Phi, psi and omega in degrees: 000314179295325180292321179297319179295321180296318178297321180297318180294323180296324179285329183283328187301316179301322181296318179295318179296322180294317180297319180293324179296315180295320180295320178295322178295320180296316180295318179297319180296318181296319179295319179295321179298316179293327179293317180296320184257031177299126180060024179232157178285136181299154179298154177062029174255128182235158174235123186044043174087352179261137185285125178244020185299135173076001181276139174276182186301315185295310182294322180295321179295318180297316182294319181294326181292340180277348180284131179282120181249145181293148177252358178213166176237134178253125179255133185241130174225106185062234179263015179255138176238143178230118182261135175224131178291154178296331177295317178294333178274355180075024183250134179219125180294145181235089182297322181302313181291327178297314179296317179301318180296321179294317180293331181275351180298120181085007181232077180255000184069011172251104191301320180292316179295315182295323179297319178295317180295324179298314180297315180297320180295316179295327183281313188240354181082167181220126179255128181259122179287158176290139177269153180204157174258154182226123172273105189298319181296315179297319181297311182298322179294318180296318179294320179296321177294322177294322180301317182297334180278339189253317188288146170245105184298142176285156175245119182291145177295149182232149177229141183210168176247118178234121180054039178077010181237154178280127177244131183237123171263116188292349181082185184210137177292157178231168176246127183245130179294133176277092185292325179295320177295320179300312182298314182300314181291318182294313182296324177294320179295317180297317182298332183253011178055036183270139176255015177288146180303142177272117183289136176255143176233149177239155177242143180282127174261106186283126178221336188293135174275137174288164178302322180295318179293322178299313181293324180295311183290328176297317181294315182296313183296326180300333180290350180253358180300133178077012182246165175215155179240132181240123175260127190236143166207118184051238181269359182271136176226139176239109186258130180242124180284175179300321178297318181291325177294314181299322180294345178276354183278149168276117189292340181278327182253338184081004180251164177305135180280124185306312184293322180293317180291322178296321177294317176303312181295323179295318179296317179293320178303316180297327181282318187276323184304140173207154177278155175299144178240124178289150180282149174226142183210113179239118184248119181220137174053042175076011181217148179280113182276328180218129181214127174224104181296142176298139180238135174293147170286144182238130175231114180289135172280088189300315180294322176296323178293319176304313181296318181294318179294316180300311180298320181295316180297315181297316183283341186278322184297139175079001179265173179279349180293142178254352182211140175228135180250132180240122177278126182289121182285132182221161167243152183239155174225134184285146173289160178291328179238113182272169180300320180294339182285337191256005176207161178245028184254004180082014179272100189241328191203166175285126180250346179187155181214140176232145182225153173208159178242151181222042179299137179091001180289142177286161186305318181296322180293318179298320178301314182292325176298317180298312183297314183294319180291325177295323181292332180271343183293128178092358180287142177253136175251120182290156174301131181082356182283141171267122188258130175253123180297314181297318181296317181292325182285324182086184182298139179245101178198176182296334182285338178260011173106355182278155178250168179275135174209168187288135179227165174264118182217127179054038177076015180228157174265112184224160173288131180210158180294131173084018176305125184115345179298328180292338172298320182289315180294323180294321179291321176299317179302317181294323178294319179296320176298314181296333180276352180075031184267154175292130177261109184277328182207132176207136179236140175281166170283156179295323182236161171291134179244125189300330182302323188275358175253001175289119179058030182209156174282159181289136175106000183261036179251161177212118181266151174226148179200126179296141007257353193237345180274098192242168170237119184232141177226172177232138174271099179255025177267169183291340184230184175296157171244128177256128178267127176233133180246146176226128182237123177247092184295316178303324179269358182053054185222135179240137181230134169248132176238132177253123178250143180182217177246120178283130175253019175090002181290148178237130180259139180226124175247122189209179173056050174293133183213158180211156181197175176056058181283136181231144181289151181284156174284176179300160182297149179248131178248131183241126178294138182222113182289348181278351179252146179297148177302138178093355178251153177228151177221122181279126180254336178221144177262151180297129181227139180289152173287153184197153173251137182222166175200157169213159182260142181233120183224135180233128182233138176226116180051043178086348181269131179275115180268324180221138177204092184210169178239141177256121182255145176224138177237095184270125176287158179302134187251123184274159172294139181236132180234139171271127184247122185295133176228015187272012180082188183273000000 
């Protein structure tokens, strides 16, 4: 066995020696080759097709400078040519770098790689492209200017509602310059010092609707005419008209456009989302000085909303329905401190809310609304307590801070202390109804007052007037009731919120009805020294007299707690004008 191995080694040794000899010869030849071409360009190396073999830096630079290089580029599109100087394109030839590249060809300091490149160069030659510098900003600007001369922008299809009919503009296809192809062809031309035109190519940007697509989208969109979509969460509503629904469609498919619906859902998410808010409750001197009910955090399920809106739009079109309501899907997170954690009075949750609007009120009336609502804010009603609005409000006169504004007194419109307080009592009345509380005493106004019909049905007002025209309710819930008021003067809106313990009762206000309509009497003019002589200002519009009623029912676990009707008999209300008597 050992002898056979020895014989094998004797036969292998000559082959190894031969291989080493050839390798040594190659290295020696390569070294000799490099010695001969020290600081010179290797043989069979050309620049733009001209032989630069064996030239040193100086001679190569001289020869390269004699090569005629283009000073402009010509771009060709069909039978049109567009000339741009290389300077305008931000391109400048760099002869120094070109010579360096030629001298470095085959000289990477990797002997095996360089040996291979030397053999390839000797066999097939090597062409070195011209080097150049490029100012990217100048180049991009020049290409953009060229683009404006060549491109025909597409026109997206449009849909609109005109005279109750769907109008469709099918749009127009466009031609877009292939900038990547332009760059590739231009740079190749520059590297080869070519003055041949650079071919331009364009791509079609499809936008035009076919006749079939136009008819399809017209038919689909017509199914939404006169309709609206309402997205709801708690008291928030997002109402979309027929035009806004149609604008959510993809005009090519006739179906809801994913990106448009996703943007809608994203916008709603930003509006509805909120972080959890801890409750705060500060009780001093028999009144709640600071109250912030704990609020759950809200996180809209945006993808779920996208799906619900998409499904609703698809299912809504072409049906007999004129309105569709979509509940916004959300998840909730509890605050660390809830409303029930910060008090022992049973004030845990919102049990009812009333709202009213007072657009058009004069400044003194707004002032009185503000003062009266502030006085009621934070008041607590004990379990079983009969609450008097007048008693809680206190005296209403100039000595207690109220200003004069017009009130209804003895069947007349006159300046009186506290004009606007009835806006507060009417809003309080609505909150008590929403909370399902017993209404012990309520009086209507003598005449219809426009403020109380803003965003409200007729008959939901309650007047108060010292000393005996009162609004009284009873707290028949298990816990205290906390009154909270919110006043939004820019929006001319007042809100009453009642917080307490819900015992499961449900309040229902229904069957609004009216009858016995009577025409208004002639207009009434009231002299007003605060207005210049010769001017008039209308404070009330003529309104017909009318009788109204609505039903109020409260049920808890099948038991009827309240079942009554509230009647109002409004006398015909004349137009009222303030007539200036204050001089010029």
